[in-house]
All heavy atoms as an XYZ file, in Angstrom:
813
protein
N      46.021    -30.107      5.660
C      44.817    -30.887      5.740
C      43.865    -30.261      6.731
O      44.288    -29.700      7.718
C      45.267    -32.286      6.117
C      44.378    -33.111      6.775
S      44.091    -34.147      7.978
C      43.302    -33.659      9.284
N      42.573    -30.312      6.427
C      41.562    -29.827      7.361
C      40.403    -30.812      7.382
O      40.211    -31.569      6.445
C      41.084    -28.414      7.001
C      40.056    -28.361      5.932
C      40.283    -28.351      4.590
C      38.642    -28.337      6.100
N      39.101    -28.311      3.914
C      38.064    -28.300      4.816
C      37.801    -28.347      7.201
C      36.692    -28.273      4.613
C      36.434    -28.320      7.000
C      35.893    -28.283      5.719
N      39.652    -30.767      8.474
C      38.503    -31.650      8.607
C      37.550    -31.055      9.634
O      37.928    -30.182     10.412
C      38.956    -33.041      9.050
C      37.984    -34.142      8.654
O      36.871    -33.837      8.181
O      38.345    -35.316      8.819
N      36.333    -31.546      9.634
C      35.350    -31.170     10.638
C      35.408    -32.147     11.805
O      35.627    -33.344     11.603
C      33.937    -31.226     10.056
C      33.499    -30.110      9.146
C      32.135    -30.438      8.540
C      33.423    -28.794      9.900
N      35.213    -31.628     13.009
C      35.042    -32.500     14.164
C      33.769    -32.072     14.886
O      33.366    -30.914     14.818
C      36.245    -32.491     15.137
C      36.484    -31.107     15.727
C      37.481    -33.050     14.487
C      37.450    -31.118     16.901
N      33.171    -33.004     15.565
C      31.959    -32.706     16.338
C      32.347    -32.143     17.702
O      33.495    -32.265     18.142
C      31.142    -33.985     16.538
O      31.834    -34.878     17.399
N      31.377    -31.544     18.366
C      31.645    -31.051     19.715
C      31.937    -32.222     20.658
O      32.724    -32.087     21.595
C      30.501    -30.161     20.247
C      30.441    -28.857     19.487
C      29.165    -30.863     20.216
N      31.334    -33.375     20.393
C      31.615    -34.564     21.210
C      33.075    -34.983     21.048
O      33.733    -35.347     22.020
C      30.677    -35.710     20.853
C      29.244    -35.443     21.257
S      28.102    -36.768     20.810
C      28.057    -36.589     19.033
N      33.584    -34.935     19.814
C      34.983    -35.287     19.564
C      35.912    -34.289     20.242
O      36.894    -34.671     20.857
C      35.271    -35.329     18.063
C      36.677    -35.795     17.735
C      36.910    -37.245     18.111
O      36.138    -38.113     17.736
N      37.946    -37.512     18.871
N      35.588    -32.998     20.141
C      36.407    -31.989     20.810
C      36.415    -32.219     22.314
O      37.474    -32.163     22.951
C      35.904    -30.581     20.485
C      36.635    -29.445     21.208
C      38.127    -29.445     20.890
C      35.999    -28.108     20.879
N      35.264    -32.481     22.884
C      35.178    -32.752     24.317
C      36.063    -33.941     24.696
O      36.778    -33.900     25.698
C      33.721    -33.020     24.705
C      33.545    -33.228     26.187
O      33.913    -32.332     26.972
O      33.036    -34.301     26.581
N      36.032    -34.980     23.880
C      36.860    -36.164     24.138
C      38.344    -35.805     24.062
O      39.129    -36.220     24.911
C      36.536    -37.276     23.135
C      37.232    -38.582     23.423
C      36.797    -39.189     24.756
O      35.642    -39.140     25.129
N      37.747    -39.747     25.480
N      38.741    -35.057     23.053
C      40.146    -34.646     22.910
C      40.604    -33.825     24.116
O      41.710    -33.993     24.610
C      40.348    -33.842     21.644
C      40.313    -34.635     20.377
C      40.086    -35.981     20.242
C      40.499    -34.145     19.054
N      40.115    -36.341     18.916
C      40.369    -35.242     18.177
C      40.742    -32.890     18.530
C      40.495    -35.106     16.797
C      40.874    -32.753     17.159
C      40.753    -33.852     16.303
N      39.729    -32.934     24.588
C      40.067    -32.120     25.759
C      40.226    -33.002     26.990
O      41.193    -32.865     27.749
C      39.007    -31.017     25.982
C      39.086    -29.977     24.846
C      39.186    -30.350     27.343
C      37.929    -29.000     24.825
N      39.292    -33.932     27.194
C      39.372    -34.839     28.347
C      40.620    -35.724     28.298
O      41.193    -36.048     29.332
C      38.117    -35.710     28.425
C      36.909    -34.950     28.888
C      35.673    -35.813     28.883
C      34.465    -35.019     29.367
N      33.216    -35.748     29.197
N      41.016    -36.117     27.090
C      42.224    -36.938     26.906
C      43.504    -36.123     27.008
O      44.596    -36.679     26.961
C      42.196    -37.611     25.534
C      41.129    -38.650     25.361
C      41.008    -39.127     23.927
O      41.659    -38.572     23.017
O      40.231    -40.087     23.705
N      43.345    -34.797     27.115
C      44.489    -33.882     27.138
C      45.340    -34.032     25.881
O      46.565    -33.973     25.915
C      45.320    -34.047     28.405
C      44.554    -33.744     29.676
C      45.430    -33.798     30.876
C      44.731    -33.624     32.195
N      43.635    -32.847     32.389
N      44.654    -34.266     24.783
C      45.316    -34.385     23.489
C      45.996    -33.055     23.146
O      45.411    -31.997     23.350
C      44.278    -34.735     22.432
C      44.853    -35.015     21.081
C      43.783    -35.539     20.176
N      44.308    -35.703     18.843
C      43.723    -36.397     17.899
N      42.576    -36.997     18.133
N      44.252    -36.499     16.714
N      47.213    -33.101     22.652
C      47.889    -31.835     22.328
C      47.216    -31.146     21.138
O      47.186    -31.685     20.036
C      49.321    -32.253     21.999
C      49.245    -33.705     21.670
C      48.056    -34.262     22.380
N      46.634    -30.002     21.419
C      45.994    -29.226     20.367
C      46.014    -27.761     20.764
O      46.148    -27.417     21.932
C      44.566    -29.703     20.094
C      43.581    -29.759     21.258
C      42.845    -28.446     21.452
C      42.571    -30.863     20.990
N      45.903    -26.913     19.771
C      45.835    -25.477     19.974
C      44.428    -25.060     19.583
O      44.076    -25.072     18.414
C      46.904    -24.786     19.120
C      47.013    -23.306     19.354
C      47.124    -22.785     20.624
C      47.030    -22.441     18.280
C      47.246    -21.414     20.842
C      47.152    -21.062     18.474
C      47.258    -20.556     19.755
N      43.608    -24.738     20.581
C      42.209    -24.391     20.369
C      42.087    -22.878     20.197
O      42.435    -22.115     21.099
C      41.362    -24.869     21.556
C      39.868    -24.581     21.509
C      39.214    -25.175     20.264
C      39.211    -25.128     22.770
N      41.621    -22.467     19.017
C      41.533    -21.055     18.683
C      40.086    -20.658     18.445
O      39.416    -21.208     17.569
C      42.368    -20.721     17.427
C      42.298    -19.229     17.123
C      43.812    -21.171     17.592
N      39.624    -19.709     19.229
C      38.295    -19.135     19.070
C      38.465    -17.937     18.144
O      39.130    -16.959     18.499
C      37.760    -18.704     20.439
C      36.299    -18.313     20.422
O      35.869    -17.681     19.437
O      35.608    -18.620     21.407
N      37.900    -18.014     16.937
C      38.145    -16.956     15.953
C      37.035    -15.892     15.925
O      36.993    -15.062     15.026
C      38.384    -17.536     14.539
C      37.159    -18.272     14.002
C      39.614    -18.412     14.534
C      37.276    -18.642     12.538
N      36.196    -15.895     16.940
C      35.179    -14.850     17.045
C      35.823    -13.550     17.526
O      36.972    -13.513     17.923
C      34.078    -15.279     18.019
C      33.361    -16.544     17.579
C      32.378    -17.019     18.619
N      33.055    -17.318     19.869
C      32.488    -17.256     21.075
N      31.228    -16.908     21.203
N      33.179    -17.565     22.160
N      35.049    -12.488     17.509
C      35.532    -11.211     18.026
C      35.711    -11.312     19.545
O      35.065    -12.110     20.212
C      34.545    -10.089     17.676
C      34.421     -9.839     16.182
C      35.726     -9.417     15.541
O      36.496     -8.638     16.136
O      35.997     -9.884     14.401
N      36.604    -10.493     20.081
C      36.960    -10.534     21.501
C      35.736    -10.432     22.417
O      35.664    -11.136     23.425
C      37.959     -9.428     21.834
C      38.220     -9.324     23.307
C      39.603     -9.411     23.851
N      40.671     -9.952     23.098
C      41.288    -11.098     23.416
N      40.873    -11.829     24.428
N      42.318    -11.513     22.728
N      34.787     -9.577     22.093
C      33.603     -9.398     22.948
C      32.821    -10.701     23.086
O      32.370    -11.047     24.175
C      32.686     -8.295     22.387
C      33.318     -6.928     22.357
C      34.243     -6.709     21.159
O      34.117     -7.408     20.121
O      35.137     -5.849     21.263
N      32.667    -11.426     21.996
C      31.962    -12.709     22.038
C      32.755    -13.736     22.821
O      32.188    -14.497     23.620
C      31.714    -13.219     20.614
O      30.888    -12.331     19.917
N      34.058    -13.765     22.615
C      34.937    -14.678     23.349
C      34.844    -14.408     24.846
O      34.714    -15.340     25.645
C      36.377    -14.502     22.851
C      37.420    -15.186     23.687
C      37.727    -16.523     23.494
C      38.121    -14.486     24.671
C      38.700    -17.151     24.258
C      39.093    -15.108     25.441
C      39.376    -16.436     25.231
O      40.338    -17.059     25.988
N      34.918    -13.129     25.226
C      34.884    -12.787     26.648
C      33.539    -13.118     27.293
O      33.487    -13.440     28.477
C      35.242    -11.312     26.842
C      36.716    -11.062     26.568
C      37.112     -9.601     26.627
O      36.235     -8.721     26.811
O      38.311     -9.335     26.477
N      32.476    -13.077     26.519
C      31.150    -13.405     27.046
C      31.010    -14.893     27.333
O      30.328    -15.287     28.278
C      30.062    -12.951     26.080
N      31.675    -15.724     26.523
C      31.572    -17.170     26.689
C      32.571    -17.853     25.773
O      32.608    -17.568     24.575
C      30.154    -17.625     26.328
C      29.905    -19.088     26.647
O      30.589    -19.647     27.530
O      29.013    -19.676     26.009
N      33.382    -18.723     26.333
C      34.336    -19.482     25.524
C      34.686    -20.793     26.218
O      34.374    -20.997     27.381
C      35.609    -18.669     25.242
C      36.379    -18.319     26.473
N      36.126    -17.190     27.206
C      37.398    -18.957     27.096
C      36.945    -17.152     28.239
N      37.729    -18.211     28.198
N      35.333    -21.660     25.470
C      35.778    -22.944     26.007
C      37.064    -22.723     26.787
O      37.988    -22.055     26.305
C      36.012    -23.956     24.869
C      34.706    -24.191     24.100
C      36.577    -25.269     25.416
C      34.876    -25.010     22.835
N      37.128    -23.280     27.959
C      38.327    -23.157     28.784
C      39.547    -23.643     28.011
O      39.526    -24.715     27.407
C      38.153    -23.984     30.064
O      39.297    -23.887     30.873
N      40.581    -22.848     28.014
C      41.813    -23.196     27.313
C      41.897    -22.640     25.900
O      42.951    -22.663     25.278
N      40.776    -22.124     25.389
C      40.781    -21.549     24.037
C      41.464    -20.186     24.055
O      41.354    -19.433     25.016
C      39.359    -21.402     23.507
N      42.147    -19.894     22.966
C      42.807    -18.608     22.776
C      41.988    -17.821     21.761
O      41.541    -18.377     20.757
C      44.248    -18.829     22.255
C      44.916    -17.528     21.901
C      45.062    -19.612     23.265
N      41.795    -16.540     22.011
C      41.032    -15.696     21.087
C      41.977    -15.028     20.088
O      42.831    -14.224     20.457
C      40.256    -14.637     21.856
S      39.255    -13.576     20.787
N      41.821    -15.408     18.828
C      42.515    -14.747     17.723
C      41.457    -14.608     16.636
O      41.041    -15.618     16.060
C      43.707    -15.570     17.184
C      44.651    -15.995     18.308
C      44.451    -14.778     16.108
C      45.682    -17.040     17.879
N      40.999    -13.395     16.377
C      39.906    -13.290     15.413
C      40.358    -13.718     14.026
O      41.543    -13.738     13.711
C      39.235    -11.907     15.442
C      40.035    -10.822     14.773
O      40.583    -11.000     13.690
N      40.087     -9.673     15.406
N      39.378    -14.086     13.233
C      39.637    -14.668     11.913
C      40.540    -13.783     11.058
O      41.489    -14.271     10.435
C      38.309    -14.901     11.192
C      38.484    -15.465      9.805
C      37.231    -15.401      8.979
O      36.332    -14.589      9.277
O      37.163    -16.158      7.999
N      40.264    -12.504     11.033
C      41.045    -11.587     10.196
C      42.522    -11.590     10.580
O      43.398    -11.689      9.723
C      40.462    -10.175     10.313
C      41.127     -9.173      9.405
C      40.502     -7.792      9.549
O      39.277     -7.692      9.732
O      41.262     -6.815      9.461
N      42.807    -11.477     11.876
C      44.196    -11.486     12.355
C      44.876    -12.812     12.039
O      46.026    -12.836     11.590
C      44.246    -11.265     13.869
C      43.869     -9.895     14.326
C      43.841     -9.824     15.840
O      44.782    -10.321     16.489
O      42.858     -9.267     16.363
N      44.178    -13.898     12.298
C      44.748    -15.231     12.092
C      45.113    -15.461     10.633
O      46.207    -15.939     10.327
C      43.764    -16.301     12.573
C      44.239    -17.744     12.474
C      45.469    -17.977     13.338
C      43.124    -18.686     12.876
N      44.217    -15.096      9.730
C      44.479    -15.331      8.315
C      45.502    -14.359      7.737
O      46.198    -14.692      6.780
C      43.176    -15.276      7.520
C      42.173    -16.380      7.845
C      40.903    -16.199      7.031
C      42.772    -17.761      7.636
N      45.606    -13.178      8.323
C      46.574    -12.193      7.827
C      48.013    -12.619      8.107
O      48.914    -12.354      7.305
C      46.303    -10.825      8.449
N      48.207    -13.301      9.233
C      49.572    -13.672      9.621
C      49.567    -14.962     10.451
O      49.899    -14.950     11.633
C      50.194    -12.524     10.404
S      51.958    -12.695     10.673
N      49.196    -16.088      9.838
C      49.077    -17.325     10.622
C      50.384    -17.768     11.268
O      50.378    -18.334     12.367
C      48.585    -18.353      9.605
C      48.919    -17.794      8.277
C      48.884    -16.307      8.434
N      51.494    -17.485     10.624
C      52.787    -17.917     11.173
C      53.117    -17.239     12.505
O      53.933    -17.743     13.277
C      53.915    -17.706     10.163
C      54.175    -16.284      9.758
C      53.257    -15.740      8.668
O      52.332    -16.441      8.200
O      53.453    -14.573      8.296
N      52.458    -16.147     12.809
C      52.668    -15.471     14.092
C      51.972    -16.211     15.229
O      52.315    -16.024     16.398
C      52.157    -14.036     14.027
N      51.009    -17.069     14.898
C      50.203    -17.729     15.917
C      50.288    -19.256     15.899
O      50.137    -19.891     16.938
C      48.725    -17.343     15.745
C      48.477    -15.864     15.754
C      48.236    -15.173     14.571
C      48.488    -15.154     16.949
C      47.993    -13.801     14.582
C      48.255    -13.791     16.968
C      48.013    -13.114     15.779
O      47.787    -11.774     15.794
N      50.461    -19.824     14.719
C      50.367    -21.275     14.560
C      51.696    -21.907     14.179
O      52.551    -21.258     13.595
C      49.342    -21.607     13.459
C      47.956    -20.992     13.567
C      47.114    -21.399     12.365
C      47.283    -21.394     14.866
N      51.798    -23.187     14.495
C      52.937    -24.000     14.065
C      52.389    -25.084     13.157
O      51.383    -25.713     13.470
C      53.630    -24.620     15.268
C      54.230    -23.614     16.210
C      54.823    -24.282     17.423
C      55.298    -23.225     18.407
N      55.485    -23.771     19.730
N      53.058    -25.297     12.050
C      52.563    -26.280     11.085
C      52.562    -27.703     11.639
O      51.765    -28.529     11.220
C      53.362    -26.199      9.788
C      53.052    -24.927      9.030
C      53.651    -24.898      7.667
C      53.207    -23.618      6.959
N      53.715    -23.502      5.619
N      53.425    -27.991     12.610
C      53.496    -29.350     13.141
C      52.489    -29.621     14.265
O      52.378    -30.737     14.742
C      54.919    -29.660     13.629
C      55.387    -28.826     14.800
C      55.982    -27.466     14.430
O      56.045    -27.121     13.243
O      56.391    -26.755     15.362
N      51.725    -28.616     14.684
C      50.745    -28.840     15.745
C      49.334    -28.929     15.176
O      49.053    -28.458     14.080
C      50.825    -27.758     16.822
C      50.261    -26.428     16.454
C      50.464    -25.380     17.548
O      50.830    -25.718     18.688
O      50.261    -24.198     17.242
N      48.460    -29.550     15.949
C      47.056    -29.663     15.572
C      46.329    -28.428     16.079
O      46.353    -28.125     17.270
C      46.433    -30.920     16.197
O      47.115    -32.066     15.703
C      44.953    -31.024     15.858
N      45.702    -27.726     15.154
C      44.939    -26.528     15.492
C      43.454    -26.832     15.324
O      43.051    -27.422     14.333
C      45.337    -25.353     14.576
O      46.732    -25.090     14.730
C      44.547    -24.103     14.910
N      42.666    -26.425     16.320
C      41.213    -26.586     16.255
C      40.604    -25.190     16.302
O      40.892    -24.407     17.204
C      40.683    -27.442     17.429
C      39.166    -27.518     17.393
C      41.296    -28.832     17.408
N      39.777    -24.881     15.290
C      39.128    -23.576     15.202
C      37.662    -23.685     15.581
O      36.991    -24.646     15.213
C      39.211    -23.035     13.774
C      40.590    -22.894     13.149
C      40.458    -22.371     11.722
C      41.481    -21.985     13.974
N      37.188    -22.685     16.313
C      35.764    -22.617     16.647
C      35.297    -21.183     16.449
O      36.055    -20.237     16.688
C      35.478    -23.128     18.077
C      33.980    -23.333     18.285
C      36.108    -22.242     19.136
C      33.630    -24.232     19.454
N      34.066    -21.048     15.968
C      33.475    -19.727     15.756
C      32.050    -19.752     16.300
O      31.758    -20.503     17.222
C      33.542    -19.345     14.274
S      32.565    -20.416     13.189
N      31.167    -18.951     15.733
C      29.783    -18.871     16.208
C      28.984    -20.130     15.866
O      28.439    -20.791     16.739
C      29.072    -17.664     15.581
C      29.714    -16.344     15.920
C      30.616    -15.748     15.047
C      29.421    -15.694     17.116
C      31.203    -14.530     15.355
C      30.004    -14.479     17.430
C      30.900    -13.902     16.543
O      31.493    -12.713     16.853
N      28.914    -20.443     14.565
C      28.086    -21.556     14.081
C      28.862    -22.554     13.236
O      28.307    -23.558     12.825
C      26.907    -21.037     13.249
C      26.041    -20.068     13.983
N      25.137    -20.459     14.941
C      25.958    -18.720     13.920
C      24.540    -19.391     15.432
N      25.019    -18.325     14.843
N      30.111    -22.271     12.925
C      30.926    -23.189     12.145
C      31.357    -22.694     10.785
O      32.353    -23.164     10.245
N      30.635    -21.749     10.192
C      30.952    -21.303      8.831
C      32.299    -20.574      8.748
O      33.101    -20.833      7.839
C      29.841    -20.416      8.285
N      32.559    -19.669      9.687
C      33.833    -18.934      9.665
C      35.010    -19.868      9.881
O      36.052    -19.727      9.230
C      33.855    -17.841     10.742
C      32.922    -16.670     10.582
C      33.031    -15.746     11.789
C      33.214    -15.909      9.304
N      34.857    -20.806     10.791
C      35.979    -21.705     11.069
C      36.234    -22.665      9.919
O      37.388    -23.023      9.659
C      35.787    -22.451     12.394
O      34.620    -23.226     12.384
N      35.202    -23.043      9.188
C      35.405    -23.885      7.997
C      36.197    -23.107      6.956
O      37.168    -23.611      6.394
C      34.064    -24.376      7.417
C      33.449    -25.437      8.317
C      34.254    -24.915      5.998
C      32.045    -25.845      7.922
N      35.777    -21.879      6.704
C      36.470    -21.043      5.710
C      37.933    -20.835      6.109
O      38.842    -20.980      5.295
C      35.753    -19.710      5.568
C      36.373    -18.815      4.506
C      35.567    -17.578      4.282
N      35.588    -16.737      5.471
C      34.677    -15.829      5.756
N      33.651    -15.642      4.948
N      34.767    -15.091      6.836
N      38.172    -20.516      7.375
C      39.537    -20.297      7.847
C      40.350    -21.587      7.788
O      41.524    -21.572      7.403
C      39.520    -19.748      9.274
N      39.735    -22.709      8.131
C      40.439    -23.997      8.093
C      40.887    -24.328      6.672
O      42.010    -24.802      6.462
C      39.547    -25.105      8.640
N      40.038    -24.082      5.709
C      40.405    -24.335      4.304
C      41.608    -23.496      3.893
O      42.535    -23.996      3.253
C      39.226    -24.039      3.386
C      38.148    -25.071      3.434
C      37.008    -24.721      2.504
N      35.999    -25.774      2.524
C      34.718    -25.572      2.341
N      34.265    -24.357      2.086
N      33.875    -26.577      2.368
N      41.582    -22.226      4.248
C      42.685    -21.333      3.877
C      43.982    -21.731      4.583
O      45.044    -21.751      3.972
C      42.321    -19.889      4.191
C      41.247    -19.351      3.278
C      40.878    -17.933      3.611
C      39.789    -17.441      2.664
N      39.404    -16.058      2.957
N      43.900    -22.048      5.851
C      45.099    -22.440      6.608
C      45.646    -23.771      6.114
O      46.863    -23.954      6.014
C      44.798    -22.485      8.102
C      44.515    -21.126      8.747
C      43.954    -21.317     10.146
C      45.765    -20.264      8.770
N      44.761    -24.686      5.798
C      45.176    -25.988      5.270
C      45.936    -25.819      3.962
O      46.946    -26.488      3.729
C      43.954    -26.873      5.062
O      44.319    -28.092      4.468
N      45.480    -24.916      3.117
C      46.150    -24.657      1.843
C      47.565    -24.114      2.049
O      48.416    -24.239      1.170
C      45.332    -23.678      1.003
N      47.818    -23.564      3.247
C      49.151    -23.057      3.585
C      49.980    -24.073      4.361
O      51.052    -23.744      4.864
C      49.027    -21.762      4.394
O      48.427    -20.756      3.615
N      49.460    -25.292      4.504
C      50.235    -26.356      5.130
C      49.958    -26.640      6.591
O      50.669    -27.433      7.212
N      48.931    -26.045      7.162
C      48.597    -26.275      8.566
C      47.617    -27.437      8.694
O      46.792    -27.665      7.815
C      47.979    -25.017      9.191
C      48.946    -23.859      9.266
C      48.990    -22.905      8.258
C      49.828    -23.731     10.325
C      49.878    -21.846      8.305
C      50.728    -22.681     10.386
C      50.747    -21.742      9.372
O      51.637    -20.699      9.431
N      47.700    -28.165      9.816
C      46.747    -29.218     10.141
C      45.676    -28.578     11.009
O      45.950    -28.168     12.140
C      47.433    -30.375     10.894
O      48.454    -30.912     10.072
C      46.430    -31.456     11.252
N      44.468    -28.470     10.462
C      43.416    -27.696     11.114
C      42.100    -28.478     11.134
O      41.748    -29.143     10.164
C      43.175    -26.362     10.365
C      42.204    -25.490     11.118
C      44.470    -25.627     10.122
N      41.404    -28.369     12.245
C      40.060    -28.929     12.385
C      39.100    -27.792     12.695
O      39.454    -26.851     13.409
C      40.006    -29.956     13.522
C      40.818    -31.185     13.237
C      42.172    -31.242     13.547
C      40.229    -32.290     12.637
C      42.917    -32.376     13.268
C      40.969    -33.430     12.358
C      42.314    -33.459     12.678
O      43.044    -34.581     12.398
N      37.902    -27.888     12.167
C      36.846    -26.925     12.441
C      35.768    -27.636     13.240
O      35.374    -28.754     12.904
C      36.265    -26.408     11.123
O      35.135    -25.608     11.367
N      35.289    -26.980     14.286
C      34.250    -27.572     15.121
C      32.893    -27.350     14.455
O      32.445    -26.211     14.291
C      34.258    -26.985     16.546
C      33.156    -27.613     17.386
C      35.627    -27.189     17.202
N      32.258    -28.436     14.077
C      30.961    -28.385     13.418
C      29.914    -27.778     14.350
O      29.760    -28.217     15.489
C      30.539    -29.802     13.015
O      29.303    -29.783     12.365
N      29.263    -26.731     13.879
C      28.225    -26.087     14.677
C      28.727    -25.002     15.606
O      27.935    -24.288     16.220
N      30.047    -24.879     15.749
C      30.641    -23.808     16.539
C      30.206    -23.759     17.991
O      29.828    -24.769     18.591
N      30.270    -22.552     18.553
C      29.932    -22.372     19.965
C      28.461    -22.662     20.251
O      28.135    -23.095     21.352
C      30.276    -20.945     20.420
C      31.757    -20.726     20.677
S      32.433    -21.804     21.981
C      31.573    -21.198     23.430
N      27.602    -22.454     19.272
C      26.185    -22.781     19.490
C      26.023    -24.274     19.743
O      25.296    -24.685     20.648
C      25.333    -22.322     18.308
C      25.168    -20.823     18.243
C      24.520    -20.231     19.490
O      23.514    -20.756     19.969
O      25.076    -19.224     19.985
N      26.718    -25.092     18.968
C      26.660    -26.540     19.178
C      27.308    -26.921     20.505
O      26.831    -27.814     21.213
C      27.337    -27.276     18.022
N      28.392    -26.234     20.868
C      29.074    -26.501     22.143
C      28.142    -26.223     23.314
O      28.038    -27.026     24.245
C      30.357    -25.668     22.237
C      31.131    -25.928     23.485
C      31.159    -25.133     24.594
C      31.994    -27.035     23.779
N      31.986    -25.695     25.556
C      32.499    -26.858     25.069
C      32.370    -28.173     23.049
C      33.377    -27.767     25.670
C      33.252    -29.074     23.643
C      33.739    -28.869     24.935
N      27.444    -25.084     23.279
C      26.520    -24.737     24.355
C      25.401    -25.772     24.472
O      25.042    -26.178     25.578
C      25.924    -23.338     24.122
C      26.905    -22.222     24.294
C      26.200    -20.902     24.024
C      27.145    -19.872     23.492
N      26.476    -18.618     23.125
N      24.872    -26.192     23.341
C      23.821    -27.214     23.334
C      24.350    -28.521     23.904
O      23.685    -29.187     24.709
C      23.288    -27.436     21.902
O      22.761    -26.193     21.412
C      22.209    -28.505     21.856
N      25.549    -28.897     23.534
C      26.189    -30.122     24.022
C      26.332    -30.072     25.552
O      26.055    -31.053     26.233
C      27.555    -30.277     23.355
C      28.397    -31.382     23.921
C      28.101    -32.716     23.668
C      29.497    -31.091     24.709
C      28.885    -33.737     24.183
C      30.290    -32.103     25.244
C      29.975    -33.420     24.975
N      26.751    -28.939     26.086
C      26.937    -28.821     27.533
C      25.623    -28.894     28.304
O      25.611    -29.278     29.472
C      27.652    -27.513     27.868
C      29.095    -27.408     27.419
C      29.657    -26.038     27.826
C      29.963    -28.518     27.981
N      24.526    -28.539     27.656
C      23.224    -28.530     28.312
C      22.560    -29.895     28.375
O      21.568    -30.075     29.056
C      22.287    -27.538     27.615
C      22.714    -26.123     27.763
C      21.887    -25.178     26.912
O      21.031    -25.582     26.144
N      22.145    -23.881     27.073
N      23.116    -30.851     27.681
C      22.458    -32.172     27.634
C      22.624    -32.936     28.917
O      23.323    -32.711     29.791
C      22.957    -32.991     26.463
C      24.451    -33.277     26.502
C      24.853    -34.153     25.350
N      26.248    -34.424     25.439
C      26.793    -35.473     26.080
N      26.042    -36.353     26.642
N      28.091    -35.635     26.129
């Protein structure tokens, strides 16, 4: 199963210390320039090539990318393989805007 979550929902889950695996699927250079604390960088290609090396089907995985399109595509593919995945709507751009409010 996969679904979209807002940056507000992600922020709430982080504050609640909800058990989740936050994966930034952008390229390493973008991740190193700016990322959410606690996020792990696994680019989309690596993650989709061998998800079992990184993910557990029984855990909640949250994907974030630049604007949301890559994470939606990856979430759909991972969900079809039995993973519980959420994609952050608007990606890091929405996260940055949220933090500035």
